[in-house]
PASEPA-69694 format. One line per field, with one value per atom (N, C-alpha, C, O): residue number from 1; residue in one letter; atom name; x, y, z. Coordinates in Angstrom, 1 decimal. Atoms other than C-alpha are relative to their C-alpha. Layout:
<atoms>
num <- [NUM:...];
residu <- [A:...];
atome <- [CA:...];
px <- [X:...];
py <- [Y:...];
pz <- [Z:...];
</atoms>
This chain:
<atoms>
num <- [1:1:1:1:2:2:2:2:3:3:3:3:4:4:4:4:5:5:5:5:6:6:6:6:7:7:7:7:8:8:8:8:9:9:9:9:10:10:10:10:11:11:11:11:12:12:12:12:13:13:13:13:14:14:14:14:15:15:15:15:16:16:16:16:17:17:17:17:18:18:18:18:19:19:19:19:20:20:20:20:21:21:21:21:22:22:22:22:23:23:23:23:24:24:24:24:25:25:25:25:26:26:26:26:27:27:27:27:28:28:28:28:29:29:29:29:30:30:30:30:31:31:31:31:32:32:32:32:33:33:33:33:34:34:34:34:35:35:35:35:36:36:36:36:37:37:37:37:38:38:38:38:39:39:39:39:40:40:40:40:41:41:41:41:42:42:42:42:43:43:43:43:44:44:44:44:45:45:45:45:46:46:46:46:47:47:47:47:48:48:48:48:49:49:49:49:50:50:50:50:51:51:51:51:52:52:52:52:53:53:53:53:54:54:54:54:55:55:55:55:56:56:56:56:57:57:57:57:58:58:58:58:59:59:59:59:60:60:60:60:61:61:61:61:62:62:62:62:63:63:63:63:64:64:64:64:65:65:65:65:66:66:66:66:67:67:67:67:68:68:68:68:69:69:69:69:70:70:70:70:71:71:71:71:72:72:72:72:73:73:73:73:74:74:74:74:75:75:75:75:76:76:76:76:77:77:77:77:78:78:78:78:79:79:79:79:80:80:80:80:81:81:81:81:82:82:82:82:83:83:83:83:84:84:84:84:85:85:85:85:86:86:86:86:87:87:87:87:88:88:88:88:89:89:89:89:90:90:90:90:91:91:91:91:92:92:92:92:93:93:93:93:94:94:94:94:95:95:95:95:96:96:96:96:97:97:97:97:98:98:98:98:99:99:99:99:100:100:100:100:101:101:101:101:102:102:102:102:103:103:103:103:104:104:104:104:105:105:105:105:106:106:106:106:107:107:107:107:108:108:108:108:109:109:109:109:110:110:110:110:111:111:111:111:112:112:112:112:113:113:113:113:114:114:114:114:115:115:115:115:116:116:116:116:117:117:117:117:118:118:118:118:119:119:119:119:120:120:120:120:121:121:121:121:122:122:122:122:123:123:123:123:124:124:124:124:125:125:125:125:126:126:126:126:127:127:127:127];
residu <- [M:M:M:M:T:T:T:T:N:N:N:N:L:L:L:L:E:E:E:E:I:I:I:I:W:W:W:W:D:D:D:D:K:K:K:K:V:V:V:V:S:S:S:S:K:K:K:K:P:P:P:P:P:P:P:P:K:K:K:K:D:D:D:D:A:A:A:A:L:L:L:L:K:K:K:K:T:T:T:T:I:I:I:I:K:K:K:K:G:G:G:G:G:G:G:G:R:R:R:R:L:L:L:L:Q:Q:Q:Q:G:G:G:G:M:M:M:M:T:T:T:T:D:D:D:D:I:I:I:I:N:N:N:N:P:P:P:P:Q:Q:Q:Q:W:W:W:W:R:R:R:R:F:F:F:F:Q:Q:Q:Q:V:V:V:V:M:M:M:M:T:T:T:T:E:E:E:E:V:V:V:V:F:F:F:F:G:G:G:G:H:H:H:H:C:C:C:C:G:G:G:G:L:L:L:L:G:G:G:G:W:W:W:W:K:K:K:K:Y:Y:Y:Y:S:S:S:S:I:I:I:I:D:D:D:D:K:K:K:K:L:L:L:L:W:W:W:W:T:T:T:T:E:E:E:E:P:P:P:P:G:G:G:G:P:P:P:P:E:E:E:E:G:G:G:G:V:V:V:V:V:V:V:V:M:M:M:M:A:A:A:A:F:F:F:F:A:A:A:A:L:L:L:L:I:I:I:I:W:W:W:W:L:L:L:L:Q:Q:Q:Q:V:V:V:V:S:S:S:S:N:N:N:N:S:S:S:S:N:N:N:N:K:K:K:K:Q:Q:Q:Q:W:W:W:W:S:S:S:S:D:D:D:D:P:P:P:P:I:I:I:I:P:P:P:P:G:G:G:G:I:I:I:I:G:G:G:G:G:G:G:G:S:S:S:S:L:L:L:L:M:M:M:M:I:I:I:I:A:A:A:A:K:K:K:K:E:E:E:E:T:T:T:T:G:G:G:G:G:G:G:G:L:L:L:L:R:R:R:R:A:A:A:A:N:N:N:N:D:D:D:D:E:E:E:E:A:A:A:A:Y:Y:Y:Y:K:K:K:K:M:M:M:M:A:A:A:A:V:V:V:V:T:T:T:T:D:D:D:D:A:A:A:A:L:L:L:L:S:S:S:S:V:V:V:V:A:A:A:A:M:M:M:M:K:K:K:K:A:A:A:A];
atome <- [N:CA:C:O:N:CA:C:O:N:CA:C:O:N:CA:C:O:N:CA:C:O:N:CA:C:O:N:CA:C:O:N:CA:C:O:N:CA:C:O:N:CA:C:O:N:CA:C:O:N:CA:C:O:N:CA:C:O:N:CA:C:O:N:CA:C:O:N:CA:C:O:N:CA:C:O:N:CA:C:O:N:CA:C:O:N:CA:C:O:N:CA:C:O:N:CA:C:O:N:CA:C:O:N:CA:C:O:N:CA:C:O:N:CA:C:O:N:CA:C:O:N:CA:C:O:N:CA:C:O:N:CA:C:O:N:CA:C:O:N:CA:C:O:N:CA:C:O:N:CA:C:O:N:CA:C:O:N:CA:C:O:N:CA:C:O:N:CA:C:O:N:CA:C:O:N:CA:C:O:N:CA:C:O:N:CA:C:O:N:CA:C:O:N:CA:C:O:N:CA:C:O:N:CA:C:O:N:CA:C:O:N:CA:C:O:N:CA:C:O:N:CA:C:O:N:CA:C:O:N:CA:C:O:N:CA:C:O:N:CA:C:O:N:CA:C:O:N:CA:C:O:N:CA:C:O:N:CA:C:O:N:CA:C:O:N:CA:C:O:N:CA:C:O:N:CA:C:O:N:CA:C:O:N:CA:C:O:N:CA:C:O:N:CA:C:O:N:CA:C:O:N:CA:C:O:N:CA:C:O:N:CA:C:O:N:CA:C:O:N:CA:C:O:N:CA:C:O:N:CA:C:O:N:CA:C:O:N:CA:C:O:N:CA:C:O:N:CA:C:O:N:CA:C:O:N:CA:C:O:N:CA:C:O:N:CA:C:O:N:CA:C:O:N:CA:C:O:N:CA:C:O:N:CA:C:O:N:CA:C:O:N:CA:C:O:N:CA:C:O:N:CA:C:O:N:CA:C:O:N:CA:C:O:N:CA:C:O:N:CA:C:O:N:CA:C:O:N:CA:C:O:N:CA:C:O:N:CA:C:O:N:CA:C:O:N:CA:C:O:N:CA:C:O:N:CA:C:O:N:CA:C:O:N:CA:C:O:N:CA:C:O:N:CA:C:O:N:CA:C:O:N:CA:C:O:N:CA:C:O:N:CA:C:O:N:CA:C:O:N:CA:C:O:N:CA:C:O:N:CA:C:O:N:CA:C:O:N:CA:C:O:N:CA:C:O:N:CA:C:O:N:CA:C:O:N:CA:C:O:N:CA:C:O:N:CA:C:O:N:CA:C:O:N:CA:C:O:N:CA:C:O:N:CA:C:O:N:CA:C:O];
px <- [1.1:12.1:-1.3:-1.6:1.3:8.8:-1.1:-1.0:1.2:5.5:-0.6:-0.9:0.5:4.3:0.9:0.5:-1.0:7.5:-0.1:0.0:0.2:7.0:-1.3:-1.3:1.2:3.4:0.1:-0.3:-0.2:4.4:0.8:0.6:-0.8:7.0:-0.8:-0.6:0.6:4.7:-1.4:-2.0:1.4:1.3:-0.3:-1.4:0.2:1.8:1.0:2.1:-0.9:3.3:0.3:-0.6:-0.3:5.1:-0.8:-1.2:0.8:3.3:0.6:-0.2:-0.5:5.7:-0.3:0.0:0.4:4.5:-1.5:-1.9:1.4:0.9:-0.3:0.4:0.4:-0.9:-1.5:-2.1:1.4:-4.5:-0.4:0.1:0.6:-6.5:-0.8:-1.7:0.6:-7.6:-1.2:-1.8:1.1:-10.2:-0.7:-0.2:0.8:-12.7:-0.8:-1.0:0.9:-14.9:0.7:0.1:-0.8:-12.0:0.5:1.3:-0.5:-11.4:-0.1:-1.1:0.0:-10.4:0.6:0.9:-0.6:-9.1:1.5:2.0:-1.4:-5.5:0.6:0.0:-0.7:-3.2:1.4:2.0:-1.3:0.1:0.9:0.6:-1.0:3.2:0.5:1.0:-0.5:4.0:1.5:1.9:-1.4:7.7:0.3:1.2:-0.1:7.3:-0.2:0.5:0.2:5.8:1.2:1.6:-1.2:8.7:1.2:1.9:-1.1:11.2:-0.2:0.8:0.1:9.7:0.0:0.5:-0.1:9.4:1.5:1.9:-1.5:13.2:0.6:1.5:-0.5:13.9:-0.3:0.6:0.4:12.0:0.4:0.9:-0.3:12.6:1.3:1.7:-1.2:15.6:-0.3:-1.5:0.1:16.1:-1.1:-1.3:1.0:13.4:0.7:1.7:-0.6:14.1:0.7:0.9:-0.6:15.9:-0.8:-1.0:0.8:13.7:-1.5:-2.3:1.4:10.5:0.0:0.9:0.1:9.4:-1.5:-2.3:1.4:6.3:0.1:1.1:0.1:5.1:-1.4:-2.3:1.2:2.5:-0.7:-0.2:0.7:-0.1:-0.9:-1.0:1.0:-2.6:-0.1:-0.2:0.3:-3.1:-1.3:-1.3:1.1:-6.5:-0.8:-0.5:0.8:-9.0:-1.5:-1.9:1.5:-12.7:-0.6:-0.1:0.6:-15.0:-0.8:-1.4:0.8:-16.6:-1.1:-1.2:1.0:-19.4:0.6:1.7:-0.3:-19.2:1.4:2.1:-1.3:-16.0:1.2:2.3:-1.1:-14.0:0.5:-0.3:-0.6:-11.6:0.9:1.7:-0.7:-10.3:1.1:0.8:-1.1:-6.9:0.2:0.1:-0.2:-6.4:1.3:1.7:-1.1:-3.5:-0.2:-0.7:0.0:-3.3:1.5:2.1:-1.4:0.0:0.0:-0.9:-0.2:1.4:1.3:2.4:-1.1:3.7:0.4:-0.4:-0.5:6.0:1.1:1.8:-1.1:8.3:0.8:0.3:-0.9:11.3:0.2:0.2:-0.3:11.8:1.5:2.3:-1.4:15.1:0.7:1.9:-0.5:15.5:0.1:0.3:0.0:15.3:-1.1:-0.9:1.1:12.0:-1.1:-1.3:1.0:9.4:-1.4:-1.8:1.4:5.9:-0.9:-0.5:1.0:2.8:-0.3:-0.1:0.3:1.8:-1.1:-2.2:1.0:-0.2:-0.6:0.2:0.6:-2.6:-0.3:-0.5:0.4:-3.2:-0.6:0.0:0.7:-5.6:0.0:-0.5:0.1:-5.2:-0.5:-0.6:0.6:-6.6:0.4:0.8:-0.2:-6.3:-0.8:-1.2:0.7:-8.0:0.9:1.9:-0.7:-6.6:-0.5:0.3:0.7:-9.1:-1.0:-1.9:0.8:-10.6:-0.9:-0.5:0.8:-13.5:0.3:0.1:-0.2:-12.6:-0.9:-1.6:0.9:-14.4:0.3:-0.6:-0.4:-12.5:-0.2:0.1:0.2:-13.3:0.8:1.1:-0.7:-11.6:1.5:2.0:-1.4:-8.0:0.7:0.2:-0.7:-5.6:1.1:1.7:-1.1:-3.1:0.9:0.5:-0.9:-0.1:0.7:1.5:-0.6:1.0:-1.1:-0.8:1.1:-2.3:0.4:0.1:-0.4:-0.8:1.0:0.9:-1.0:2.1:-0.6:-0.3:0.7:-0.2:-0.9:-1.0:0.9:-2.5:0.9:0.5:-1.0:0.6:0.4:0.4:-0.4:1.7:-1.2:-1.0:1.2:-1.9:-0.1:-0.4:0.1:-1.9:1.0:0.7:-1.1:1.4:-0.4:-0.2:0.5:0.0:-1.1:-1.0:1.0:-3.0:0.6:0.2:-0.6:-0.9:0.8:0.8:-0.9:1.5:-0.8:-0.3:0.8:-1.4:-0.3:-0.4:0.2:-1.9:1.2:1.2];
py <- [0.6:17.0:0.8:1.1:-0.8:18.9:-0.9:-2.1:0.7:17.9:-1.0:-2.1:0.8:16.6:-1.1:-2.2:1.0:14.7:-1.1:-2.3:1.0:13.0:-0.8:-2.1:0.7:12.2:-1.0:-2.1:0.9:10.7:-1.2:-2.3:1.1:8.5:-1.0:-2.2:0.9:7.1:-0.4:-1.3:0.2:7.1:-1.3:-1.7:1.1:4.2:-1.1:-1.1:1.1:1.0:-0.8:-0.9:0.9:-1.2:-1.3:-1.7:1.2:-4.4:-1.1:-1.8:1.1:-6.6:0.4:-0.5:-0.3:-4.7:-0.2:0.0:0.2:-5.6:-1.5:-2.3:1.4:-8.9:0.1:0.9:0.1:-9.9:-0.8:-1.8:0.6:-10.8:-1.2:-1.0:1.2:-14.4:-0.6:-1.5:0.5:-14.9:1.0:2.2:-0.9:-13.4:1.0:1.0:-1.0:-10.4:1.0:1.7:-0.9:-8.5:-0.7:-0.2:0.8:-11.3:0.8:1.4:-0.7:-9.9:1.4:2.0:-1.3:-6.6:-0.1:-1.2:-0.1:-5.5:0.5:1.4:-0.5:-5.2:0.4:-0.2:-0.5:-3.3:-0.5:-0.5:0.5:-4.9:1.1:2.1:-1.1:-2.9:0.2:1.4:-0.3:-3.4:1.0:1.7:-1.0:-1.4:1.4:2.3:-1.3:1.4:0.5:1.6:-0.3:1.3:0.4:1.4:-0.2:1.2:1.4:2.2:-1.3:4.2:1.2:2.3:-1.0:6.2:0.3:1.4:-0.2:5.6:0.6:1.5:-0.6:6.5:1.5:2.3:-1.4:9.8:0.8:2.0:-0.8:10.9:-0.4:0.4:0.4:8.9:-1.2:-1.7:1.1:6.2:0.2:1.3:-0.1:5.4:0.5:0.0:-0.6:7.5:1.2:2.1:-1.3:10.2:0.8:2.0:-0.7:11.0:-0.2:0.6:0.2:9.5:-0.9:-1.7:0.8:8.0:-0.2:0.5:0.2:6.7:-0.3:-0.8:0.4:6.2:-0.8:-0.4:0.8:3.7:0.7:0.7:-0.7:5.7:-0.9:-0.7:0.9:3.0:-1.3:-1.4:1.3:-0.7:-0.5:-0.3:0.4:-2.2:-1.1:-1.3:1.0:-5.0:0.4:1.1:-0.2:-5.0:-1.4:-2.1:1.2:-8.0:0.0:1.1:0.1:-9.2:-1.1:-1.6:1.0:-11.6:-1.4:-1.7:1.4:-15.3:-0.3:-1.2:0.3:-15.1:0.6:0.5:-0.7:-13.1:1.2:1.9:-1.2:-10.5:0.7:0.1:-0.9:-7.6:0.8:1.3:-0.8:-5.9:1.2:1.2:-1.2:-2.3:0.8:0.5:-0.9:0.2:1.4:1.6:-1.4:3.9:0.5:0.4:-0.5:5.3:1.4:1.9:-1.3:8.7:0.0:-0.4:0.0:9.0:1.5:2.4:-1.3:12.0:-0.1:-1.1:-0.1:13.0:1.2:2.2:-1.1:15.3:0.7:0.1:-0.8:18.1:0.2:-0.2:-0.2:19.3:0.8:0.8:-0.8:21.6:-0.8:-0.3:0.9:18.6:0.3:0.1:-0.3:19.8:-1.1:-1.5:1.1:17.1:0.6:1.7:-0.4:17.4:-0.2:-0.8:0.3:17.4:-1.5:-2.1:1.4:13.8:-0.3:0.4:0.5:11.9:-1.2:-2.2:1.2:9.5:-1.2:-1.0:1.3:5.9:-0.9:-1.2:1.0:3.4:-1.3:-1.2:1.2:-0.2:-1.2:-1.0:1.1:-3.6:-1.3:-1.5:1.4:-7.3:-0.9:-0.4:0.9:-10.3:-0.7:-1.3:0.7:-11.5:-1.4:-2.4:1.3:-14.4:0.0:0.8:0.1:-15.4:-1.3:-2.3:1.1:-17.8:-0.7:-0.1:0.8:-20.6:-1.2:-1.4:1.1:-23.7:-1.0:-1.7:0.9:-25.7:0.6:-0.1:-0.7:-23.2:1.3:1.9:-1.3:-20.2:-0.2:-1.2:0.1:-19.5:1.3:2.4:-1.1:-17.2:0.4:-0.4:-0.6:-14.9:0.8:1.8:-0.7:-14.0:1.2:1.9:-1.1:-11.4:1.1:1.9:-0.9:-9.5:1.5:2.3:-1.4:-6.3:0.5:1.6:-0.4:-6.3:0.2:1.2:-0.2:-6.7:1.2:1.9:-1.2:-3.9:1.2:2.2:-1.1:-1.6:0.2:1.3:-0.1:-2.4:0.5:1.4:-0.5:-1.8:1.5:2.3:-1.5:1.6:0.8:1.9:-0.7:2.6:0.2:1.2:-0.1:1.8:1.1:1.8:-1.0:3.9:1.4:2.3:-1.3:6.9:0.3:1.5:-0.2:6.5:0.4:1.1:-0.4:6.8:1.5:2.1:-1.4:10.3:0.8:2.0];
pz <- [0.7:-12.1:0.3:1.5:-0.2:-12.6:0.5:0.5:-0.5:-11.1:-1.1:-0.8:1.1:-14.5:-0.4:-0.8:0.3:-15.1:1.1:0.7:-1.1:-11.7:-0.3:-0.3:0.3:-12.7:-1.1:-1.0:1.2:-16.1:0.4:-0.1:-0.4:-14.3:0.8:0.7:-1.0:-11.6:-0.4:0.3:0.2:-13.2:-0.9:-0.9:0.9:-15.7:0.3:-0.2:-0.3:-14.3:-1.2:-2.1:1.1:-16.7:0.1:1.2:0.0:-17.7:0.9:1.5:-0.9:-15.7:1.5:2.4:-1.4:-12.5:0.2:1.3:-0.1:-13.2:0.1:-0.6:0.0:-12.4:0.0:0.7:0.0:-13.0:1.2:1.6:-1.2:-9.9:-0.4:-1.3:0.5:-10.3:0.8:0.4:-0.8:-7.6:0.9:0.9:-0.9:-5.2:-0.8:-2.0:0.6:-5.9:-0.9:-1.6:0.9:-7.6:-1.2:-1.9:1.1:-10.1:-1.3:-1.7:1.3:-13.5:0.1:-1.0:-0.1:-12.1:0.1:0.1:0.0:-12.1:1.3:1.9:-1.2:-9.1:-0.4:-1.3:0.3:-9.1:1.1:2.3:-0.9:-7.5:0.9:0.5:-0.9:-4.3:-0.1:0.1:0.1:-4.9:-1.1:-1.0:1.0:-8.1:0.5:0.3:-0.6:-6.1:0.8:0.8:-0.9:-3.6:-0.9:-0.6:0.9:-6.5:-0.6:-0.7:0.7:-8.3:1.0:0.7:-1.1:-5.0:0.2:0.4:-0.2:-4.6:-1.1:-1.0:1.2:-8.2:0.0:-0.3:0.1:-7.9:1.2:1.0:-1.2:-4.3:0.8:1.6:-0.8:-3.0:0.9:0.9:-0.9:-0.4:1.0:1.5:-1.1:2.1:1.3:1.6:-1.2:5.2:-0.3:0.6:0.4:3.2:-1.0:-0.8:1.0:0.2:0.2:-0.2:-0.3:1.4:1.3:1.5:-1.2:4.7:0.4:-0.1:-0.5:6.5:1.5:2.0:-1.4:10.0:0.1:-0.6:-0.2:11.2:1.2:2.3:-1.0:13.1:0.9:2.1:-0.7:14.0:-0.7:-1.9:0.4:13.7:0.8:2.0:-0.8:14.6:-0.8:-2.0:0.6:13.9:0.1:1.0:0.0:13.1:-0.2:-1.1:0.3:13.3:-1.3:-1.7:1.2:10.1:0.1:1.2:-0.1:9.3:0.1:-0.4:-0.1:10.2:0.5:0.0:-0.6:12.3:-0.7:-0.2:0.7:9.8:0.9:1.5:-0.7:11.4:-1.1:-1.7:1.0:9.3:0.8:1.9:-0.6:10.1:-0.8:-2.1:0.7:9.2:0.5:1.6:-0.4:9.2:-0.5:-1.7:0.4:9.1:0.0:1.0:0.1:7.8:-0.5:-1.0:0.5:7.1:-0.9:-0.4:1.0:4.0:-0.2:-0.3:0.3:3.5:-1.0:-1.0:1.0:0.6:0.3:0.8:-0.2:0.7:-1.4:-2.4:1.3:-1.9:-0.1:0.7:0.3:-3.3:1.1:1.2:-1.1:-0.3:1.3:2.4:-1.2:2.1:1.0:2.2:-0.9:3.5:-0.2:-1.4:0.1:4.3:-0.3:0.2:0.4:2.8:1.2:2.2:-1.0:4.9:-0.1:-1.2:0.0:5.8:-1.0:-1.0:0.9:3.1:0.7:0.9:-0.7:4.8:-1.0:-2.2:0.7:3.7:0.9:2.0:-0.8:5.1:-0.8:-2.0:0.7:4.1:0.9:2.1:-0.7:5.1:-0.6:-1.7:0.4:5.0:0.9:2.0:-0.9:6.5:0.9:0.5:-1.1:9.8:0.2:0.4:0.0:9.9:-1.1:-1.2:1.2:6.7:0.0:0.6:0.1:6.0:-1.3:-2.3:1.2:3.6:0.0:1.0:0.1:2.5:1.1:1.6:-1.1:5.2:1.4:2.4:-1.3:7.9:0.1:-0.9:-0.2:9.4:-0.1:0.4:0.2:8.5:0.5:0.2:-0.6:10.5:-1.0:-1.6:0.8:8.7:0.9:1.4:-0.9:10.8:-0.7:0.0:0.7:8.2:-0.4:-1.2:0.3:8.2:0.2:-0.7:-0.2:9.7:-1.0:-1.5:1.0:7.3:-1.3:-2.0:1.2:4.4:0.0:-1.0:-0.1:5.7:-0.1:-0.7:0.1:6.0:-1.4:-1.9:1.4:2.5:-0.9:-1.7:0.7:1.2:0.3:-0.6:-0.4:3.2:-0.8:-1.2:0.7:1.6:-1.5:-2.0:1.4:-1.9:-0.1:-1.1:0.0:-1.1:0.1:-0.7:-0.1:0.0:-1.2:-1.6:1.2:-2.9:-1.2:-2.1:1.1:-5.3:0.0:-1.1:-0.1:-4.0:-0.4:-0.4];
</atoms>
């Protein structure tokens, strides 16, 4: 597969992989289902661990306003070429709220790091 064939395959998600964001400051924008990204990476490069892989380099939190805590992840994504050589690492930084402020008070999210890693993978896969 040529570079432009790869681009054509991964640059335009199908409509069923898209959803409209319904709340918050991103309301009305479009989000791409991370599972679609993983599927297309597998279609183009092969199974995770063989055709593409990632490592989690760093997980950390940062305080936000009014008791909010943000969780972040730095990952390194690599893809394999037809000669089974790994690319240089492609960085991705993602984030999520670990403690969010809602109308009823502060709410903890025990999946914040997982969500931050998924976000970081999506960022790296865009590249």
